[in-house]
MMTF fields as JSON, N, C-alpha, C and O atoms, coordinates in Angstrom:
{
  "mmtfVersion": "1.0.0",
  "mmtfProducer": "UNKNOWN",
  "numBonds": 351,
  "numAtoms": 352,
  "numGroups": 88,
  "numChains": 1,
  "numModels": 1,
  "chainsPerModel": [1],
  "groupsPerChain": [88],
  "chainIdList": ["A"],
  "bondAtomList": [4, 2, 8, 6, 12, 10, 16, 14, 20, 18, 24, 22, 28, 26, 32, 30, 36, 34, 40, 38, 44, 42, 48, 46, 52, 50, 56, 54, 60, 58, 64, 62, 68, 66, 72, 70, 76, 74, 80, 78, 84, 82, 88, 86, 92, 90, 96, 94, 100, 98, 104, 102, 108, 106, 112, 110, 116, 114, 120, 118, 124, 122, 128, 126, 132, 130, 136, 134, 140, 138, 144, 142, 148, 146, 152, 150, 156, 154, 160, 158, 164, 162, 168, 166, 172, 170, 176, 174, 180, 178, 184, 182, 188, 186, 192, 190, 196, 194, 200, 198, 204, 202, 208, 206, 212, 210, 216, 214, 220, 218, 224, 222, 228, 226, 232, 230, 236, 234, 240, 238, 244, 242, 248, 246, 252, 250, 256, 254, 260, 258, 264, 262, 268, 266, 272, 270, 276, 274, 280, 278, 284, 282, 288, 286, 292, 290, 296, 294, 300, 298, 304, 302, 308, 306, 312, 310, 316, 314, 320, 318, 324, 322, 328, 326, 332, 330, 336, 334, 340, 338, 344, 342, 348, 346],
  "bondOrderList": [1, 1, 1, 1, 1, 1, 1, 1, 1, 1, 1, 1, 1, 1, 1, 1, 1, 1, 1, 1, 1, 1, 1, 1, 1, 1, 1, 1, 1, 1, 1, 1, 1, 1, 1, 1, 1, 1, 1, 1, 1, 1, 1, 1, 1, 1, 1, 1, 1, 1, 1, 1, 1, 1, 1, 1, 1, 1, 1, 1, 1, 1, 1, 1, 1, 1, 1, 1, 1, 1, 1, 1, 1, 1, 1, 1, 1, 1, 1, 1, 1, 1, 1, 1, 1, 1, 1],
  "groupList": [{"groupName": "MET", "atomNameList": ["N", "CA", "C", "O"], "elementList": ["N", "C", "C", "O"], "formalChargeList": [0, 0, 0, 0], "bondAtomList": [1, 0, 2, 1, 3, 2], "bondOrderList": [1, 1, 2], "singleLetterCode": "M", "chemCompType": "L-PEPTIDE LINKING"}, {"groupName": "GLY", "atomNameList": ["N", "CA", "C", "O"], "elementList": ["N", "C", "C", "O"], "formalChargeList": [0, 0, 0, 0], "bondAtomList": [1, 0, 2, 1, 3, 2], "bondOrderList": [1, 1, 2], "singleLetterCode": "G", "chemCompType": "PEPTIDE LINKING"}, {"groupName": "ILE", "atomNameList": ["N", "CA", "C", "O"], "elementList": ["N", "C", "C", "O"], "formalChargeList": [0, 0, 0, 0], "bondAtomList": [1, 0, 2, 1, 3, 2], "bondOrderList": [1, 1, 2], "singleLetterCode": "I", "chemCompType": "L-PEPTIDE LINKING"}, {"groupName": "ASN", "atomNameList": ["N", "CA", "C", "O"], "elementList": ["N", "C", "C", "O"], "formalChargeList": [0, 0, 0, 0], "bondAtomList": [1, 0, 2, 1, 3, 2], "bondOrderList": [1, 1, 2], "singleLetterCode": "N", "chemCompType": "L-PEPTIDE LINKING"}, {"groupName": "GLU", "atomNameList": ["N", "CA", "C", "O"], "elementList": ["N", "C", "C", "O"], "formalChargeList": [0, 0, 0, 0], "bondAtomList": [1, 0, 2, 1, 3, 2], "bondOrderList": [1, 1, 2], "singleLetterCode": "E", "chemCompType": "L-PEPTIDE LINKING"}, {"groupName": "THR", "atomNameList": ["N", "CA", "C", "O"], "elementList": ["N", "C", "C", "O"], "formalChargeList": [0, 0, 0, 0], "bondAtomList": [1, 0, 2, 1, 3, 2], "bondOrderList": [1, 1, 2], "singleLetterCode": "T", "chemCompType": "L-PEPTIDE LINKING"}, {"groupName": "LEU", "atomNameList": ["N", "CA", "C", "O"], "elementList": ["N", "C", "C", "O"], "formalChargeList": [0, 0, 0, 0], "bondAtomList": [1, 0, 2, 1, 3, 2], "bondOrderList": [1, 1, 2], "singleLetterCode": "L", "chemCompType": "L-PEPTIDE LINKING"}, {"groupName": "LYS", "atomNameList": ["N", "CA", "C", "O"], "elementList": ["N", "C", "C", "O"], "formalChargeList": [0, 0, 0, 0], "bondAtomList": [1, 0, 2, 1, 3, 2], "bondOrderList": [1, 1, 2], "singleLetterCode": "K", "chemCompType": "L-PEPTIDE LINKING"}, {"groupName": "ALA", "atomNameList": ["N", "CA", "C", "O"], "elementList": ["N", "C", "C", "O"], "formalChargeList": [0, 0, 0, 0], "bondAtomList": [1, 0, 2, 1, 3, 2], "bondOrderList": [1, 1, 2], "singleLetterCode": "A", "chemCompType": "L-PEPTIDE LINKING"}, {"groupName": "SER", "atomNameList": ["N", "CA", "C", "O"], "elementList": ["N", "C", "C", "O"], "formalChargeList": [0, 0, 0, 0], "bondAtomList": [1, 0, 2, 1, 3, 2], "bondOrderList": [1, 1, 2], "singleLetterCode": "S", "chemCompType": "L-PEPTIDE LINKING"}, {"groupName": "ASP", "atomNameList": ["N", "CA", "C", "O"], "elementList": ["N", "C", "C", "O"], "formalChargeList": [0, 0, 0, 0], "bondAtomList": [1, 0, 2, 1, 3, 2], "bondOrderList": [1, 1, 2], "singleLetterCode": "D", "chemCompType": "L-PEPTIDE LINKING"}, {"groupName": "PRO", "atomNameList": ["N", "CA", "C", "O"], "elementList": ["N", "C", "C", "O"], "formalChargeList": [0, 0, 0, 0], "bondAtomList": [1, 0, 2, 1, 3, 2], "bondOrderList": [1, 1, 2], "singleLetterCode": "P", "chemCompType": "L-PEPTIDE LINKING"}, {"groupName": "VAL", "atomNameList": ["N", "CA", "C", "O"], "elementList": ["N", "C", "C", "O"], "formalChargeList": [0, 0, 0, 0], "bondAtomList": [1, 0, 2, 1, 3, 2], "bondOrderList": [1, 1, 2], "singleLetterCode": "V", "chemCompType": "L-PEPTIDE LINKING"}, {"groupName": "ARG", "atomNameList": ["N", "CA", "C", "O"], "elementList": ["N", "C", "C", "O"], "formalChargeList": [0, 0, 0, 0], "bondAtomList": [1, 0, 2, 1, 3, 2], "bondOrderList": [1, 1, 2], "singleLetterCode": "R", "chemCompType": "L-PEPTIDE LINKING"}, {"groupName": "GLN", "atomNameList": ["N", "CA", "C", "O"], "elementList": ["N", "C", "C", "O"], "formalChargeList": [0, 0, 0, 0], "bondAtomList": [1, 0, 2, 1, 3, 2], "bondOrderList": [1, 1, 2], "singleLetterCode": "Q", "chemCompType": "L-PEPTIDE LINKING"}, {"groupName": "HIS", "atomNameList": ["N", "CA", "C", "O"], "elementList": ["N", "C", "C", "O"], "formalChargeList": [0, 0, 0, 0], "bondAtomList": [1, 0, 2, 1, 3, 2], "bondOrderList": [1, 1, 2], "singleLetterCode": "H", "chemCompType": "L-PEPTIDE LINKING"}, {"groupName": "PHE", "atomNameList": ["N", "CA", "C", "O"], "elementList": ["N", "C", "C", "O"], "formalChargeList": [0, 0, 0, 0], "bondAtomList": [1, 0, 2, 1, 3, 2], "bondOrderList": [1, 1, 2], "singleLetterCode": "F", "chemCompType": "L-PEPTIDE LINKING"}, {"groupName": "TYR", "atomNameList": ["N", "CA", "C", "O"], "elementList": ["N", "C", "C", "O"], "formalChargeList": [0, 0, 0, 0], "bondAtomList": [1, 0, 2, 1, 3, 2], "bondOrderList": [1, 1, 2], "singleLetterCode": "Y", "chemCompType": "L-PEPTIDE LINKING"}, {"groupName": "TRP", "atomNameList": ["N", "CA", "C", "O"], "elementList": ["N", "C", "C", "O"], "formalChargeList": [0, 0, 0, 0], "bondAtomList": [1, 0, 2, 1, 3, 2], "bondOrderList": [1, 1, 2], "singleLetterCode": "W", "chemCompType": "L-PEPTIDE LINKING"}],
  "groupTypeList": [0, 1, 2, 3, 4, 5, 6, 7, 8, 2, 9, 10, 11, 12, 13, 13, 10, 2, 6, 14, 6, 6, 7, 9, 1, 13, 7, 9, 8, 1, 4, 2, 1, 10, 15, 16, 3, 6, 5, 1, 8, 5, 12, 9, 17, 15, 6, 9, 7, 6, 7, 1, 8, 10, 6, 2, 8, 4, 14, 7, 17, 7, 3, 17, 2, 17, 17, 4, 6, 3, 8, 9, 12, 16, 4, 4, 12, 6, 5, 18, 2, 17, 5, 6, 1, 1, 7, 7],
  "groupIdList": [1, 2, 3, 4, 5, 6, 7, 8, 9, 10, 11, 12, 13, 14, 15, 16, 17, 18, 19, 20, 21, 22, 23, 24, 25, 26, 27, 28, 29, 30, 31, 32, 33, 34, 35, 36, 37, 38, 39, 40, 41, 42, 43, 44, 45, 46, 47, 48, 49, 50, 51, 52, 53, 54, 55, 56, 57, 58, 59, 60, 61, 62, 63, 64, 65, 66, 67, 68, 69, 70, 71, 72, 73, 74, 75, 76, 77, 78, 79, 80, 81, 82, 83, 84, 85, 86, 87, 88],
  "secStructList": [7, 7, 2, 2, 2, 2, 2, 2, 2, 2, 6, 1, 2, 2, 2, 2, 2, 2, 2, 2, 2, 2, 6, 6, 1, 7, 3, 3, 2, 2, 2, 2, 6, 6, 1, 1, 1, 1, 7, 2, 2, 2, 2, 2, 2, 2, 2, 2, 2, 2, 2, 6, 6, 6, 1, 3, 3, 3, 3, 3, 3, 6, 6, 3, 3, 3, 3, 3, 3, 7, 6, 2, 2, 2, 2, 2, 2, 2, 2, 2, 2, 2, 2, 6, 6, 1, 7, 7],
  "xCoordList": [16.119, 15.254, 15.053, 15.235, 14.57, 14.173, 13.449, 12.501, 13.214, 11.589, 10.907, 9.724, 11.421, 10.18, 9.429, 8.316, 10.345, 9.871, 8.628, 7.436, 9.022, 8.093, 7.089, 6.053, 6.944, 5.529, 5.024, 4.128, 5.522, 4.561, 4.112, 2.977, 5.088, 4.103, 2.667, 1.615, 3.005, 1.973, 0.563, -0.511, 1.055, 0.137, -1.252, -2.299, -1.055, -2.34, -3.202, -2.776, -4.311, -5.222, -5.445, -5.935, -4.956, -5.116, -4.075, -4.125, -2.98, -1.525, -1.381, -0.825, -1.915, -2.363, -3.119, -2.582, -4.008, -4.88, -3.989, -3.987, -3.183, -2.546, -1.613, -1.24, -0.896, -0.409, -0.888, -0.301, -2.089, -2.991, -3.364, -3.339, -3.639, -3.74, -2.614, -2.811, -1.356, 0.037, 0.271, 0.853, -0.353, -0.306, -0.389, 0.331, -1.311, -1.779, -0.696, -0.569, 0.102, 0.795, 1.192, 0.95, 1.961, 2.319, 1.127, 0.311, 0.985, -0.263, 0.547, 1.67, -0.328, -0.127, -0.744, -1.179, -0.625, -0.696, -2.371, -3.223, -2.533, -4.073, -4.673, -5.878, -4.026, -4.832, -5.086, -6.27, -4.071, -4.175, -5.295, -6.068, -5.277, -6.386, -7.657, -8.532, -7.872, -9.386, -9.848, -11.002, -9.143, -9.903, -10.255, -10.757, -9.914, -10.221, -10.843, -10.559, -11.581, -12.023, -11.637, -12.314, -10.296, -9.275, -8.664, -8.469, -8.393, -7.56, -6.591, -5.987, -6.186, -4.942, -3.739, -2.884, -3.866, -2.256, -2.72, -1.688, -3.565, -3.591, -2.919, -2.019, -3.562, -2.935, -1.217, -0.356, -1.05, 0.311, 1.332, 2.544, 0.39, 1.046, 1.451, 2.605, 0.352, 0.611, 1.45, 2.177, 1.305, 2.566, 3.977, 4.819, 3.987, 5.469, 5.76, 6.942, 5.036, 5.211, 5.783, 6.502, 5.161, 5.351, 6.519, 7.16, 7.006, 8.247, 9.372, 10.486, 9.303, 10.322, 10.193, 11.269, 9.367, 9.837, 10.009, 9.973, 10.265, 10.941, 10.054, 10.527, 8.819, 7.827, 7.363, 7.071, 7.27, 7.107, 8.191, 8.961, 8.382, 9.39, 8.573, 7.524, 9.096, 8.523, 9.571, 10.8, 8.399, 9.386, 8.681, 7.456, 9.478, 8.652, 8.67, 9.709, 7.708, 7.464, 6.564, 5.341, 7.276, 6.765, 6.02, 6.671, 4.853, 4.382, 3.746, 3.017, 4.082, 3.357, 4.452, 5.588, 4.109, 5.326, 3.88, 2.668, 4.852, 4.113, 4.919, 6.103, 3.93, 4.479, 4.188, 3.158, 5.068, 5.027, 5.511, 6.276, 5.178, 5.571, 7.13, 7.615, 7.875, 9.234, 9.247, 9.365, 9.083, 8.882, 10.27, 10.188, 11.216, 12.369, 12.169, 12.638, 11.526, 11.658, 10.631, 10.827, 9.266, 8.391, 9.404, 9.438, 10.069, 10.911, 11.677, 11.453, 12.619, 13.349, 12.344, 12.638, 11.244, 10.313, 9.918, 9.998, 9.621, 9.199, 10.57, 10.37, 11.517, 12.659, 12.752, 12.784, 12.776, 12.828, 11.676, 11.768, 10.366, 9.461, 9.404, 8.7, 10.374, 10.335, 11.255, 11.057, 12.386, 13.231, 12.868, 13.502, 11.508, 11.265, 10.758, 10.761, 10.318, 9.821, 10.536, 10.221, 11.737, 13.069, 13.184, 12.489, 14.226, 14.417, 15.415, 16.42, 15.212, 15.889, 16.828, 17.732],
  "yCoordList": [-4.599, -3.305, -2.454, -2.743, -1.034, 0.004, 0.144, -0.354, 1.056, 1.026, 1.655, 1.326, 2.709, 3.431, 2.735, 3.047, 1.454, 0.51, -0.311, -0.331, -0.81, -1.389, -0.718, -1.383, 0.675, 1.439, 1.164, 0.323, 1.844, 1.994, 0.622, 0.411, -0.377, -1.907, -2.182, -2.72, -1.631, -2.201, -0.729, -0.696, 0.099, 1.154, 0.706, 1.351, -0.12, -0.562, -1.732, -2.865, -1.299, -2.538, -3.897, -4.871, -3.721, -5.339, -5.861, -7.091, -5.35, -5.971, -6.377, -7.449, -5.483, -5.923, -7.09, -8.052, -7.225, -8.358, -9.546, -10.502, -9.511, -10.852, -11.074, -12.247, -10.202, -10.383, -11.405, -12.447, -10.926, -11.137, -12.929, -13.844, -13.031, -14.46, -15.369, -16.54, -14.847, -15.251, -15.995, -17.069, -15.124, -15.595, -17.062, -17.586, -17.566, -19.067, -19.946, -21.111, -19.384, -20.412, -19.757, -18.576, -20.772, -20.176, -20.549, -21.309, -20.01, -20.213, -20.01, -19.542, -20.476, -20.351, -18.651, -17.957, -18.374, -17.386, -17.48, -16.667, -18.544, -18.665, -19.25, -19.467, -19.619, -19.417, -18.38, -18.068, -17.456, -15.706, -15.048, -14.214, -15.468, -14.831, -15.312, -14.873, -16.301, -17.075, -15.857, -15.444, -15.371, -14.619, -13.245, -12.502, -12.907, -11.794, -11.31, -12.067, -10.426, -10.019, -9.298, -8.488, -9.594, -9.139, -10.008, -11.212, -9.458, -10.113, -10.568, -10.079, -12.11, -12.405, -11.385, -11.383, -10.619, -9.46, -8.648, -8.137, -8.183, -7.506, -8.114, -7.559, -9.571, -10.211, -10.361, -10.4, -10.415, -10.78, -9.362, -9.365, -8.123, -6.738, -6.578, -6.323, -6.764, -6.677, -7.447, -6.983, -8.902, -10.02, -9.439, -9.404, -8.864, -8.415, -7.244, -7.272, -6.194, -5.299, -5.296, -4.47, -6.676, -7.239, -7.847, -7.817, -8.394, -9.247, -8.401, -8.871, -7.064, -6.076, -5.495, -4.976, -5.382, -5.069, -5.787, -5.485, -7.076, -8.178, -8.424, -8.689, -8.303, -8.513, -10.112, -10.751, -10.768, -12.101, -12.756, -12.079, -14.22, -14.738, -15.747, -16.209, -16.081, -17.352, -18.556, -18.551, -19.809, -20.657, -21.307, -21.335, -21.801, -22.697, -24.148, -24.603, -24.845, -26.394, -26.76, -26.623, -27.231, -27.847, -26.675, -25.636, -26.718, -25.501, -24.233, -23.366, -24.29, -23.487, -22.798, -23.268, -21.383, -20.562, -20.324, -20.119, -20.494, -20.269, -18.944, -18.616, -18.401, -17.264, -17.247, -17.475, -17.011, -16.846, -15.741, -15.058, -15.422, -13.859, -14.291, -15.422, -12.784, -13.152, -12.036, -10.819, -12.823, -12.059, -11.121, -10.059, -11.543, -10.57, -9.292, -8.35, -9.108, -7.583, -6.652, -5.451, -7.519, -6.827, -6.732, -5.64, -7.722, -7.146, -6.189, -5.209, -6.104, -4.672, -3.577, -2.732, -3.559, -2.585, -2.04, -0.916, -3.018, -2.808, -2.214, -1.305, -2.655, -2.643, -0.748, 0.091, -0.504, 1.293, 1.976, 3.133, 1.238, 2.128, 2.084, 2.733, 1.104, 1.154, 2.266, 3.052, 2.352, 3.34, 4.677, 5.501, 5.119, 6.257, 6.932, 8.128, 5.752, 5.866, 6.043, 6.058, 6.168, 5.697, 7.14, 8.073, 7.258, 8.113, 9.524, 9.175, 10.623, 11.572, 11.754, 12.57],
  "zCoordList": [-5.129, -5.472, -4.576, -3.393, -5.035, -3.956, -3.696, -4.302, -2.41, -1.561, -2.514, -2.602, -3.48, -4.26, -5.223, -5.647, -5.639, -6.704, -5.477, -5.783, -4.398, -3.872, -3.461, -3.469, -2.987, -2.639, -3.822, -3.902, -4.995, -6.315, -6.71, -7.14, -6.545, -7.097, -6.007, -6.352, -4.616, -3.617, -3.672, -3.072, -4.443, -4.579, -5.66, -5.706, -6.203, -7.205, -6.424, -6.198, -6.111, -5.65, -6.09, -5.517, -7.273, -7.627, -7.487, -7.485, -7.347, -7.135, -5.848, -5.611, -4.733, -3.379, -3.386, -2.838, -3.77, -4.075, -4.347, -3.571, -5.5, -5.721, -4.888, -4.92, -3.896, -3.066, -1.993, -1.703, -1.43, -0.562, -0.961, -0.138, -2.19, -2.863, -2.65, -2.326, -2.828, -2.996, -1.492, -1.342, -0.354, 0.81, 1.308, 2.158, 0.68, 0.66, 0.097, 0.477, -0.823, -1.352, -2.633, -2.882, -3.62, -4.927, -5.573, -5.053, -6.764, -7.59, -9.08, -9.264, -9.967, -11.781, -11.893, -10.974, -13.065, -13.492, -13.79, -13.433, -14.441, -14.274, -13.424, -13.552, -12.428, -10.798, -10.529, -10.405, -10.339, -10.136, -10.834, -10.363, -11.844, -13.171, -13.13, -13.876, -12.21, -12.264, -11.095, -11.21, -10.173, -9.169, -9.387, -8.544, -10.76, -11.244, -12.268, -13.196, -12.675, -13.771, -14.674, -15.306, -14.82, -15.771, -17.086, -16.917, -18.263, -19.221, -18.713, -17.758, -19.62, -19.32, -19.158, -18.273, -20.103, -20.161, -19.301, -18.866, -18.763, -17.654, -16.419, -15.788, -16.08, -15.082, -15.367, -14.488, -16.504, -16.613, -16.45, -16.235, -16.633, -16.752, -15.051, -14.707, -14.086, -12.957, -12.128, -11.249, -12.496, -12.286, -12.268, -11.371, -13.892, -14.225, -13.241, -12.897, -12.663, -12.146, -10.736, -10.175, -10.235, -8.914, -8.976, -7.925, -9.88, -10.041, -10.446, -10.213, -11.092, -11.273, -9.906, -9.607, -9.018, -7.693, -6.733, -5.54, -7.364, -6.552, -5.22, -4.115, -5.498, -4.332, -4.663, -3.652, -5.833, -6.194, -6.848, -7.53, -6.708, -7.554, -8.322, -7.874, -9.52, -10.192, -10.518, -10.595, -10.715, -10.993, -12.079, -12.193, -12.828, -14.335, -13.937, -13.459, -14.077, -14.133, -15.219, -15.215, -16.131, -17.048, -17.981, -18.089, -18.601, -19.204, -18.325, -18.808, -17.235, -16.115, -15.762, -15.825, -15.283, -14.523, -13.071, -13.129, -11.952, -10.756, -9.926, -10.001, -9.211, -8.587, -6.832, -6.197, -6.55, -4.584, -4.108, -4.789, -2.982, -2.038, -2.033, -2.015, -2.06, -1.81, -0.597, -0.739, 0.722, 2.069, 2.421, 3.038, 2.053, 2.397, 1.934, 2.572, 0.892, 0.731, 1.532, 1.722, 2.072, 2.701, 4.216, 4.785, 4.712, 5.726, 5.532, 6.244, 4.727, 4.137, 4.473, 5.318, 3.885, 3.484, 5.481, 5.978, 5.969, 7.118, 8.14, 8.946, 8.028, 8.926, 8.616, 9.517, 7.385, 7.162, 7.614, 8.024, 7.571, 8.299, 9.858, 10.632, 10.101, 11.764, 12.034, 12.96, 11.137, 11.62, 11.592, 12.251, 10.604, 10.593, 12.131, 12.422, 13.022, 14.271, 15.816, 17.006, 14.914, 16.182, 16.772, 16.367, 17.874, 18.783, 18.078, 17.459, 18.152, 17.448, 18.385, 18.203]
}
């Protein structure tokens, strides 16, 4: 995914909160939803946006889907930002 998609995905405060929540480890959609006063459909929408930007990965286990951070995308964005401050 490109940097535009990544930045757009993290521009939403709910999605940033979800990423913050996933820092502590993988969680199911239900566990994520328990932290927000949102409908299940809204949480699912935010998860799909994060997944579309490749910021999170999902793993299916039995009847559950678990989500976890994809740190490599953050490394790419930080590398790009770092190059902006480089010497001319």
